[in-house]
C-alpha positions in Angstrom: -41.7 -42.1 5.9 -43.6 -39.2 4.3 -42.9 -35.6 4.6 -45.5 -32.8 4.4 -44.8 -29.4 2.8 -43.9 -27.8 6.1 -41.3 -30.4 7.0 -39.7 -30.1 3.6 -39.7 -26.3 3.9 -38.0 -26.5 7.4 -35.3 -28.9 6.1 -34.6 -26.6 3.1 -34.4 -23.6 5.4 -32.0 -25.3 7.8 -29.8 -26.5 5.0 -29.8 -23.0 3.5 -28.7 -21.5 6.8 -26.0 -24.1 7.3 -24.6 -23.5 3.8 -24.7 -19.7 4.2 -23.0 -20.0 7.6 -20.3 -22.2 6.2 -19.7 -19.8 3.3 -19.5 -16.8 5.5 -17.3 -18.4 8.2 -14.9 -20.3 6.0 -11.2 -19.1 5.9 -10.2 -17.0 3.0 -7.8 -18.5 0.5 -4.9 -16.5 -0.8 -5.1 -15.8 -4.5 -2.5 -17.5 -6.5 0.3 -15.2 -7.8 0.0 -14.9 -11.5 2.2 -13.0 -13.9 1.1 -11.2 -17.0 2.6 -12.3 -20.4 5.0 -9.3 -20.2 6.3 -10.6 -16.8 4.8 -7.9 -14.6 2.6 -9.1 -11.7 -1.1 -8.7 -11.9 -2.5 -5.9 -9.7 -6.2 -6.1 -8.9 -8.7 -3.4 -10.1 -6.2 -1.2 -11.9 -6.6 -2.1 -15.6 -10.4 -2.2 -15.4 -11.3 0.8 -13.3 -15.0 0.6 -14.5 -15.2 -2.2 -12.0 -14.8 0.1 -9.0 -13.4 -1.3 -5.8 -14.5 -0.1 -2.4 -11.9 1.5 -0.1 -11.6 -1.7 1.8 -10.8 -3.8 -1.3 -12.6 -5.4 -4.2 -14.8 -7.3 -1.8 -16.2 -5.4 1.1 -16.6 -6.5 4.7 -20.4 -6.5 4.8 -22.4 -9.7 5.1 -23.9 -9.1 1.6 -20.4 -8.8 0.1 -19.2 -11.9 1.9 -22.2 -14.0 0.8 -21.7 -12.7 -2.8 -18.0 -13.6 -2.7 -18.6 -17.0 -1.1 -21.3 -17.8 -3.7 -19.0 -16.8 -6.5 -16.2 -19.0 -5.1 -18.4 -22.0 -4.7 -20.1 -21.6 -8.1 -16.6 -21.3 -9.6 -15.5 -24.5 -8.0 -18.7 -26.4 -9.0 -18.5 -25.1 -12.6 -14.8 -25.6 -12.8 -14.0 -22.0 -13.7 -11.7 -19.5 -12.1 -14.2 -17.1 -10.5 -11.7 -14.5 -9.2 -9.4 -14.2 -12.0 -6.7 -11.7 -11.2 -7.0 -8.4 -13.1 -4.0 -7.2 -15.0 -2.0 -4.3 -13.7 -1.8 -0.8 -15.3 -0.4 -1.0 -18.8 3.1 0.3 -19.2 4.2 2.7 -21.9 2.1 4.9 -24.2 -1.5 4.0 -25.1 -2.3 2.1 -28.3 -3.9 4.1 -31.1 -7.4 2.8 -30.7 -8.6 4.9 -33.6 -7.0 2.3 -35.9 -10.0 0.0 -35.1 -12.8 0.2 -37.6 -15.8 2.2 -36.2 -13.7 3.7 -33.4 -13.3 7.5 -33.5 -11.6 10.0 -31.2 -14.7 10.5 -29.1 -15.1 6.8 -28.5 -11.4 6.5 -27.7 -11.8 9.3 -25.2 -14.7 7.4 -23.5 -12.6 4.2 -23.5 -9.7 6.1 -21.9 -12.1 7.5 -19.2 -12.9 3.8 -18.4 -9.3 2.9 -18.3 -9.1 1.1 -21.6 -5.9 2.2 -23.5 -4.6 -1.1 -25.1 -5.6 -3.5 -27.8 -4.8 -6.3 -25.4 -7.3 -5.0 -22.8 -10.2 -5.0 -25.3 -9.1 -8.2 -27.0 -8.8 -10.0 -23.7 -12.4 -9.3 -22.5 -14.8 -12.2 -22.4 -18.4 -11.7 -23.4 -19.6 -10.9 -19.9 -16.8 -8.3 -19.3 -17.5 -6.8 -22.8 -21.2 -6.5 -22.0 -20.3 -4.9 -18.6 -18.0 -2.4 -20.4 -20.6 -1.7 -23.0 -23.2 -0.7 -20.3 -20.8 2.2 -19.4 -20.1 3.4 -22.9 -22.8 6.1 -22.8 -23.7 7.3 -26.3 -21.5 4.5 -27.8 -23.4 1.7 -26.2 -23.8 -1.2 -28.5 -20.9 -0.2 -30.7 -18.4 -2.6 -29.2 -20.5 -5.6 -30.3 -21.8 -4.1 -33.6 -18.3 -3.1 -34.8 -16.7 -6.2 -33.3 -14.2 -4.0 -31.6 -12.9 -6.7 -29.2 -12.3 -9.1 -32.1 -10.4 -6.3 -34.1 -8.4 -5.4 -31.0 -7.4 -9.1 -30.5 -5.8 -9.2 -33.9 -3.9 -6.0 -33.3 -2.8 -7.1 -29.8 -1.3 -10.2 -31.3 0.4 -8.1 -34.0 -1.6 -10.0 -36.7 -2.1 -7.1 -39.1 -2.5 -9.5 -42.1 -5.3 -11.4 -40.3 -6.9 -8.1 -39.4 -6.9 -6.8 -42.9 -8.3 -10.1 -44.3 -11.2 -10.0 -41.9 -11.9 -6.3 -41.5 -10.3 -4.6 -44.5 -7.2 -2.3 -44.9 -5.9 -1.0 -41.6 -6.2 2.7 -41.2 -4.3 5.2 -39.0 
């Protein structure tokens, strides 16, 4: 049996509608409860405020938002990655001295604080995509996170590995 281009197009369109319908109408799964290393529960969209949530939650109620969320869920399952990783809650205690990082001055720290970044662990915990997303919002400091390897530096200080930091980046200031 042979199919012409129109028949194949109709089959693809029907399959796309069925998949889209399934993704939109499927029941929502409850997110697993995860705890931060310090024992506090994760709270969505508080540590990374540059990822603004709508008033109705991090994923809206519109069809577009539902399709985007469903696509992310399915892609996460297919690729074997956690697509909706819980975001850490607001850091407790005083902010880390981010000026200790090489290439980071008071003005850049002020911009990071505006974006909700106050801890070495926050910067050190970003993956490449999250770091690129943050970098887009750095204004006049755009590109500096990667150029100065700020996340890598922060990772050392978040772990308390001052010796490793100094071997790789030089004497720690501040």
